[in-house]
C-alpha positions in Angstrom: 108.5 104.3 84.9 107.7 100.7 85.7 111.3 99.7 85.4 112.4 102.4 87.7 109.8 101.3 90.4 110.9 97.7 90.0 114.6 98.6 90.5 113.8 100.9 93.4 111.8 98.0 95.1 114.7 95.6 94.4 117.2 98.0 95.9 115.0 98.6 99.0 114.5 94.8 99.5 118.2 94.2 99.2 119.0 97.0 101.7 116.6 95.6 104.3 117.9 92.1 103.8 121.5 93.2 104.0 120.8 95.2 107.2 119.1 92.2 108.8 122.0 89.9 107.9 124.5 92.4 109.2 122.7 92.7 112.5 122.4 88.9 112.9 126.1 88.3 112.2 127.9 91.2 113.8 125.5 93.0 116.2 123.7 92.2 119.4 125.1 88.8 120.1 124.5 89.2 123.9 121.5 88.2 125.9 118.6 90.6 126.5 115.4 90.5 128.5 112.1 91.9 127.0 109.4 92.7 129.5 105.9 93.0 128.0 103.1 94.8 129.7 99.3 94.6 129.4 99.0 97.9 127.7 101.2 96.7 124.8 104.4 98.5 125.8 107.6 96.7 126.6 111.1 97.4 128.0 114.3 95.7 126.9 117.2 95.2 129.3 120.6 94.2 128.0 123.0 91.9 129.9 125.3 94.9 130.6 122.6 97.0 132.3 122.1 96.9 136.0 118.5 95.7 135.7 119.5 93.1 133.1 122.3 91.7 135.3 119.8 91.3 138.1 116.9 89.9 136.1 118.6 87.6 133.5 119.6 84.9 136.1 116.0 84.8 137.2 114.8 84.5 133.6 117.2 81.6 133.0 115.8 79.8 136.0 112.2 80.3 134.8 113.1 79.0 131.3 114.9 76.0 132.8 111.9 75.2 135.0 109.5 75.6 132.0 111.5 73.2 129.8 111.4 70.5 132.5 107.6 70.7 132.9 
């Protein structure tokens, strides 16, 4: 029983790590903008969305100004 649980935990850990590495290397390489609200919710806009295309240049300007300060 104990060996089975250990092998299951090892498999699950490997699957999670593999998924994370796959997403880092092959998926989602584009820019995105996350807007967080006071109630704890957030919205993500990708660079290809209409809102993201409009807001990402503004976000870049804000980050550039913040780095200078």
